[in-house]
C-alpha positions as CSV (number, residue, x, y, z in Angstrom):
1,M,12.6,131.1,45.9
2,K,15.4,132.5,43.7
3,K,17.9,130.1,45.3
4,L,15.5,127.2,44.9
5,G,15.1,128.1,41.2
6,I,18.9,128.1,40.8
7,I,19.2,124.6,42.4
8,I,16.4,123.3,40.2
9,R,18.0,124.6,37.0
10,R,21.3,123.2,38.0
11,E,20.0,119.8,38.7
12,Y,17.9,119.8,35.5
13,L,20.4,121.2,33.0
14,T,23.4,119.1,34.2
15,R,21.3,116.0,33.5
16,V,19.4,116.7,30.3
17,T,22.5,118.0,28.6
18,R,24.4,114.8,29.2
19,R,25.1,112.6,26.2
20,S,23.9,109.5,28.1
21,F,20.5,111.2,28.8
22,I,20.0,112.1,25.2
23,I,20.9,108.7,23.9
24,A,18.8,106.9,26.4
25,T,15.8,109.1,25.8
26,F,15.7,108.7,22.1
27,L,16.8,105.1,21.8
28,T,14.7,103.6,24.6
29,P,11.4,103.5,22.6
30,L,13.3,101.9,19.7
31,G,15.0,99.6,22.2
32,F,11.6,98.4,23.5
33,A,10.3,97.9,20.0
34,L,13.4,95.9,19.1
35,L,13.1,93.9,22.4
36,F,9.5,92.9,21.5
37,V,10.6,91.8,18.0
38,V,13.6,89.8,19.4
39,V,11.4,88.2,22.1
40,G,8.9,87.2,19.4
41,V,11.6,85.7,17.3
42,I,13.0,83.8,20.3
43,F,9.7,82.4,21.3
44,S,9.0,81.4,17.7
45,Y,12.4,79.8,17.3
46,Q,12.4,76.1,16.6
47,S,15.1,73.9,18.1
48,D,17.7,72.6,15.7
49,D,18.3,69.6,18.0
50,E,17.5,66.7,15.5
51,R,16.2,63.4,17.0
52,K,15.5,60.1,15.3
53,V,13.2,57.8,17.2
54,A,12.4,54.2,16.6
55,I,8.8,53.2,17.4
56,I,7.7,49.8,18.7
57,D,3.9,49.8,18.5
58,Y,2.6,46.5,20.0
59,D,-1.1,47.3,19.5
60,N,-0.8,49.2,16.1
61,I,-2.2,52.3,17.8
62,L,-0.4,54.6,15.3
63,R,-1.3,52.4,12.3
64,G,2.2,52.7,11.0
65,S,2.0,56.5,10.5
66,I,3.1,59.5,12.5
67,K,4.1,62.9,11.2
68,D,7.7,64.1,11.3
69,E,8.0,67.7,12.4
70,N,10.4,70.2,14.1
71,N,13.6,68.0,13.6
72,L,11.8,65.1,15.1
73,Y,11.8,62.0,12.9
74,F,10.1,58.6,13.5
75,K,10.5,55.2,12.1
76,F,8.5,52.1,12.9
77,V,10.4,48.9,13.6
78,Q,9.3,45.3,14.1
79,D,12.3,44.3,16.2
80,D,12.1,43.2,19.9
81,L,12.8,45.8,22.5
82,D,15.7,43.9,24.0
83,E,17.2,43.4,20.6
84,M,16.9,47.1,19.8
85,K,18.6,48.1,23.0
86,T,21.6,45.9,22.2
87,R,22.2,47.2,18.7
88,I,21.0,50.8,19.0
89,D,24.6,52.0,18.9
90,D,24.9,50.5,15.4
91,T,21.9,52.5,14.2
92,D,21.2,56.2,13.7
93,F,18.4,56.2,16.3
94,D,18.6,58.5,19.3
95,G,15.8,56.8,21.3
96,I,13.2,54.0,21.3
97,L,9.5,54.8,21.8
98,V,7.5,51.8,23.1
99,L,3.7,51.8,23.0
100,P,2.3,49.0,25.1
101,A,-1.0,47.3,24.2
102,L,-4.1,49.2,25.2
103,K,-6.2,46.7,27.2
104,D,-9.1,49.0,28.0
105,L,-10.5,51.5,25.5
106,Y,-12.1,53.5,28.3
107,V,-8.9,54.1,30.2
108,G,-8.2,57.8,30.8
109,R,-4.5,57.5,31.3
110,Y,-1.9,55.8,29.1
111,T,1.9,55.5,29.6
112,A,4.3,55.2,26.8
113,F,8.0,54.4,27.4
114,Y,11.0,56.3,25.9
115,Y,14.4,54.6,26.1
116,S,17.4,56.8,25.4
117,E,20.9,57.5,26.7
118,K,19.9,61.2,27.2
119,Q,16.8,62.4,28.9
120,P,14.3,63.9,26.5
121,T,14.3,67.7,26.5
122,P,11.0,69.4,27.3
123,D,10.3,70.3,23.6
124,I,10.9,66.7,22.5
125,E,8.7,65.4,25.3
126,L,5.9,67.8,24.5
127,A,6.0,67.0,20.8
128,I,5.9,63.2,21.4
129,K,3.0,63.5,23.9
130,A,1.0,65.8,21.5
131,R,1.3,63.3,18.6
132,L,0.5,60.3,20.8
133,S,-2.5,62.1,22.2
134,T,-4.0,62.8,18.8
135,A,-3.2,59.3,17.6
136,M,-4.8,57.7,20.7
137,R,-7.9,59.7,20.1
138,D,-8.2,58.6,16.5
139,Y,-7.5,55.0,17.6
140,K,-10.3,55.0,20.2
141,I,-12.8,56.6,17.8
142,D,-12.2,53.9,15.2
143,S,-12.1,51.1,17.8
144,L,-15.4,52.2,19.4
145,Q,-16.9,52.8,15.9
146,L,-17.9,56.4,16.7
147,D,-19.0,58.9,14.1
148,R,-16.0,61.2,13.6
149,K,-18.0,64.1,12.2
150,L,-20.4,64.1,15.1
151,L,-17.4,64.2,17.5
152,E,-15.8,67.0,15.6
153,A,-19.0,69.0,15.9
154,L,-18.5,68.9,19.7
155,D,-15.3,70.9,19.3
156,T,-16.2,74.6,19.4
157,R,-13.9,77.6,19.9
158,I,-15.6,80.1,22.1
159,E,-15.1,83.9,21.6
160,L,-16.5,86.4,24.0
161,D,-17.7,89.7,22.4
162,P,-18.4,92.4,25.1
163,E,-21.5,94.4,24.4
164,P,-22.8,97.5,26.2
165,L,-25.9,97.1,28.5
166,R,-27.4,100.3,27.1
167,E,-27.4,101.8,23.7
168,T,-25.5,104.8,24.9
169,G,-22.7,102.6,26.3
170,Q,-19.4,102.2,24.4
171,D,-19.0,99.0,22.5
172,A,-15.9,96.9,23.0
173,S,-14.0,94.2,21.1
174,V,-12.5,90.9,21.9
175,L,-9.2,92.6,22.7
176,T,-10.5,95.4,24.9
177,S,-9.7,93.6,28.1
178,A,-6.3,92.4,26.9
179,I,-5.4,95.9,25.7
180,A,-6.4,97.4,29.1
181,S,-4.3,94.8,30.8
182,G,-1.3,95.6,28.6
183,I,-1.6,99.3,29.2
184,G,-2.0,98.8,32.9
185,F,1.0,96.5,33.1
186,I,3.2,98.9,31.1
187,M,2.2,101.9,33.2
188,G,2.8,100.0,36.4
189,I,6.3,98.9,35.1
190,I,7.2,102.4,34.2
191,M,6.2,103.7,37.6
192,Y,8.1,100.9,39.3
193,M,11.2,101.7,37.3
194,A,10.8,105.5,37.7
195,V,10.6,105.2,41.5
196,F,13.8,103.2,41.7
197,I,15.8,104.9,38.9
198,Y,15.1,108.5,39.9
199,G,15.0,107.8,43.6
200,M,18.5,106.2,43.4
201,M,19.7,109.1,41.3
202,I,18.7,111.5,44.1
203,M,20.3,109.3,46.8
204,R,23.6,109.0,44.9
205,S,23.7,112.8,44.2
206,V,23.2,113.6,47.9
207,M,25.8,111.0,48.9
208,E,28.4,112.4,46.4
209,E,27.9,116.0,47.6
210,K,28.2,114.9,51.2
211,T,31.3,112.7,50.9
212,T,33.1,115.3,48.7
213,R,32.2,118.0,51.2
214,I,30.7,120.2,48.4
215,V,27.4,120.4,50.4
216,E,29.2,122.3,53.2
217,V,29.8,125.2,50.8
218,M,26.3,125.0,49.4
219,I,24.7,125.0,52.9
220,S,26.4,128.3,53.7
221,S,24.2,130.1,51.2
222,V,21.0,127.9,51.1
223,R,18.9,126.1,53.6
224,P,19.2,122.3,53.7
225,F,15.4,121.9,52.9
226,E,15.7,124.1,49.9
227,L,18.7,122.1,48.7
228,M,16.8,118.8,49.0
229,L,13.7,120.1,47.4
230,G,15.6,121.6,44.6
231,K,17.2,118.3,43.8
232,I,13.9,116.5,43.9
233,I,12.2,119.0,41.6
234,G,15.1,119.2,39.2
235,V,15.4,115.4,38.8
236,G,11.6,115.1,38.6
237,A,11.6,117.6,35.7
238,V,14.2,115.4,34.0
239,G,11.8,112.4,34.3
240,L,8.9,114.4,32.9
241,T,11.0,115.5,30.0
242,Q,11.8,111.9,29.1
243,F,8.1,110.9,29.4
244,A,7.1,113.8,27.2
245,I,9.6,112.8,24.5
246,W,8.5,109.2,24.7
247,A,4.8,110.2,24.4
248,I,5.7,111.8,21.1
249,L,8.0,109.2,19.8
250,I,6.0,106.1,20.6
251,P,2.9,107.1,18.5
252,L,5.2,108.1,15.6
253,I,7.0,104.7,15.8
254,S,3.6,102.9,15.8
255,M,2.4,104.9,12.8
256,G,5.6,104.1,11.0
257,A,5.3,100.4,11.8
258,S,1.6,100.5,10.5
259,F,2.7,102.1,7.3
260,V,5.6,99.7,6.7
261,F,3.5,96.6,7.3
262,G,0.4,98.0,5.6
263,I,-1.9,97.8,8.6
264,D,-5.0,99.9,8.5
265,S,-6.5,100.1,12.1
266,N,-9.6,102.0,10.8
267,R,-10.8,98.7,9.2
268,F,-11.3,97.1,12.6
269,D,-14.1,98.9,14.4
270,A,-15.7,97.1,17.4
271,S,-19.0,98.8,16.7
272,T,-19.2,97.3,13.2
273,M,-17.4,94.0,13.6
274,S,-18.4,91.0,15.8
275,A,-16.1,88.4,17.3
276,A,-17.1,85.9,14.7
277,E,-15.8,88.2,11.9
278,I,-12.3,88.4,13.3
279,D,-10.0,85.4,12.7
280,P,-7.7,85.0,15.7
281,D,-5.2,83.3,13.4
282,D,-5.0,86.4,11.2
283,M,-2.1,88.2,12.8
284,Q,-2.5,91.3,10.7
285,A,-6.2,91.6,11.6
286,M,-5.4,91.1,15.3
287,I,-2.6,93.8,15.2
288,G,-4.9,96.2,13.4
289,L,-7.7,95.6,16.0
290,A,-5.2,96.1,18.8
291,M,-4.1,99.4,17.3
292,H,-7.7,100.5,16.9
293,E,-8.3,99.7,20.5
294,L,-5.3,101.7,21.6
295,G,-6.6,104.6,19.7
296,N,-10.0,104.3,21.4
297,Q,-8.5,104.6,24.9
298,N,-9.2,107.7,26.9
299,W,-5.7,109.1,26.7
300,W,-6.9,112.6,27.8
301,F,-7.6,111.0,31.2
302,L,-4.9,108.4,31.3
303,I,-1.9,110.6,30.5
304,P,-2.7,113.4,33.1
305,A,-3.6,110.8,35.7
306,F,-0.3,109.0,35.0
307,I,1.7,112.3,35.3
308,F,-0.1,113.0,38.7
309,Y,0.8,109.5,40.1
310,F,4.3,109.8,38.7
311,L,4.8,113.2,40.5
312,G,3.1,112.0,43.7
313,G,5.0,108.7,43.9
314,Y,8.3,110.4,42.8
315,F,8.1,113.1,45.5
316,L,7.2,110.6,48.1
317,Y,9.9,108.1,47.4
318,A,12.6,110.5,46.2
319,S,12.3,112.5,49.5
320,L,12.9,109.2,51.4
321,F,15.9,108.3,49.2
322,A,17.3,111.8,49.7
323,A,16.9,111.4,53.5
324,V,18.7,108.1,53.4
325,G,21.4,109.5,51.2
326,S,22.1,112.3,53.7
327,A,22.5,109.6,56.4
328,M,25.0,107.5,54.5
329,G,28.8,107.9,54.7
330,D,31.7,106.6,52.7
331,D,30.8,103.0,53.5
332,L,27.9,102.1,51.2
333,G,27.5,98.7,52.8
334,E,26.5,100.2,56.2
335,G,23.8,102.3,54.5
336,Q,22.1,99.5,52.6
337,A,20.1,98.6,55.6
338,L,18.5,102.0,55.6
339,T,17.1,101.5,52.1
340,I,15.3,98.3,53.0
341,P,12.2,100.0,54.5
342,I,11.9,102.0,51.3
343,T,12.5,99.1,48.9
344,I,10.0,96.6,50.5
345,P,6.9,98.8,49.8
346,V,8.0,99.3,46.2
347,L,8.5,95.6,45.7
348,L,5.2,94.8,47.3
349,A,3.4,97.4,45.2
350,F,5.0,95.8,42.1
351,Y,3.6,92.3,42.8
352,I,0.2,93.7,43.8
353,M,0.2,95.6,40.5
354,M,0.6,92.3,38.6
355,A,-2.3,90.9,40.5
356,A,-4.4,94.1,39.9
357,V,-3.9,93.7,36.1
358,Q,-5.7,90.4,36.3
359,A,-8.4,91.4,38.8
360,P,-8.5,95.3,38.8
361,N,-11.7,95.4,40.9
362,S,-10.6,93.0,43.7
363,S,-10.4,94.3,47.3
364,L,-6.6,93.9,47.2
365,A,-6.4,96.1,44.1
366,V,-8.9,98.7,45.3
367,W,-7.4,99.3,48.7
368,S,-3.8,99.1,47.5
369,S,-4.5,101.7,44.9
370,I,-5.6,104.0,47.8
371,F,-2.7,103.3,50.2
372,P,-0.1,106.0,49.4
373,L,2.9,103.7,49.5
374,F,1.3,101.4,46.9
375,S,-1.0,103.7,44.9
376,P,1.7,105.3,42.6
377,I,2.3,101.8,41.1
378,V,-1.0,100.0,41.6
379,M,-3.5,102.7,40.5
380,P,-1.9,103.4,37.1
381,A,-2.3,99.7,36.4
382,R,-6.1,100.1,37.1
383,L,-6.7,103.3,35.1
384,A,-7.2,101.6,31.8
385,F,-10.1,99.6,33.3
386,S,-12.0,102.8,34.2
387,P,-12.2,102.5,38.0
388,P,-14.9,104.5,39.8
389,L,-14.1,108.2,40.0
390,W,-14.4,108.3,43.7
391,E,-11.6,105.7,44.1
392,V,-9.4,107.7,41.8
393,A,-10.2,111.0,43.6
394,L,-9.6,109.5,47.0
395,S,-6.4,107.9,45.9
396,M,-5.1,111.2,44.5
397,V,-6.0,113.2,47.7
398,V,-4.3,110.6,50.0
399,L,-1.2,110.5,47.7
400,A,-0.9,114.3,47.5
401,A,-1.2,114.7,51.3
402,S,1.2,111.8,51.9
403,S,3.7,113.2,49.5
404,V,3.7,116.6,51.2
405,F,4.1,114.9,54.6
406,F,7.0,112.7,53.6
407,V,8.8,115.6,51.9
408,W,8.5,117.6,55.2
409,L,9.5,114.5,57.2
410,S,12.5,113.8,55.0
411,G,13.6,117.4,55.2
412,R,13.8,117.0,59.0
413,I,16.2,114.1,58.5
414,Y,18.1,115.7,55.7
415,R,19.0,118.9,57.6
416,V,20.8,116.8,60.3
417,G,22.2,114.0,58.3
418,I,23.8,116.1,55.5
419,L,26.3,117.5,58.0
420,M,26.8,114.4,60.1
421,Y,30.1,112.6,59.5
422,G,31.9,109.6,61.1
423,K,28.9,108.1,62.7
424,K,27.1,104.9,61.8
425,V,23.4,105.7,61.5
426,T,20.6,103.4,62.4
427,L,16.9,103.6,61.8
428,K,16.5,104.6,65.5
429,E,18.9,107.4,65.0
430,L,16.9,108.6,62.0
431,G,13.8,108.7,64.2
432,K,15.6,111.0,66.6
433,W,16.6,113.4,63.9
434,M,13.0,114.1,63.1
435,F,12.5,115.8,66.4
436,Y,15.7,117.8,66.6
437,K,15.0,121.5,67.0
438,D,16.2,124.0,64.4
């Protein structure tokens, strides 16, 4: 145990004292916050591609009026289409929009024609279709002599306000499900990244020690299994250190953002506000409600459960990556085939996780959250939806047992592969190493 402790300390301290680790640990939360801001700015960005469009409206559907917006400008012309085509180069128009006569007011599909040297970009096409759709609706209402107020009364925006079945149940808001989905998705993404990042870190460390022959010196004083286990525990402790720092920094950043933007989440309480009282267009109100919902989550259950699944998934996959690293030589290309059986379950679990966020109680989500190769990524995505305790307990027992088994199995491979040189290793060869006698 003393030797194992030395290995763990070495693996841990050599990583947490690196400048790259310190920078990444403290800047990652700020980086994610900046990423969300940048993504929001990008999606709200309006194109500066200016287009001027001439409109030929044979049936006067638009009544000579259409709104200019988002660098898209319209002008009605009375010229013939063929004449416009011949002299468009002498004008400042980029295209010609032709609206044929509407022969049947009850038609459900209408085709307008856009003539231009360049194909309309998706944003231009959507903008034109949106304006024509609104204009066509108004044209039909007037042509059919319908009461506009009665028709507008048919348009109703529906909000769903979840309510508890019993008085003792916990009330929810219109954002409860969305917040749970967001938490589940983020936890699943973190688990997915952790498995790959720390697993690959273990594999590269094993490969470097093997190719530089340092491991031969270390094996003379410590058993191969202790060396592998020490590496796994040391790097796992590095991961837990990062998560602990993030768990402190992220709430502090959220509180700072609330203070800067003047958002008081305590004003938005699902137990005192109904869906009708919350305006979805009020961004500050929606952010405040979202932060209130985040505060109402059962973090005393979510965080310990997340740590358990991180450790279980990490030990399971890190041991497999360590075993593969011990089998690799100088040629990294030859060893890539050995990582495929490890990579495929992780990728499948990632895609199942995305489906589980949408349908957390589906059969696919339930059984995948119990299967040990998928559960470290899928079950964290379901935790915010409060799955039945028996499913969580069964998943944890299966994952814990599987992690112990795979660590033992990988140790059998590691003890042989770490001292094997000059031989191309296949999956069949790895299978034989499991049964070699000590």
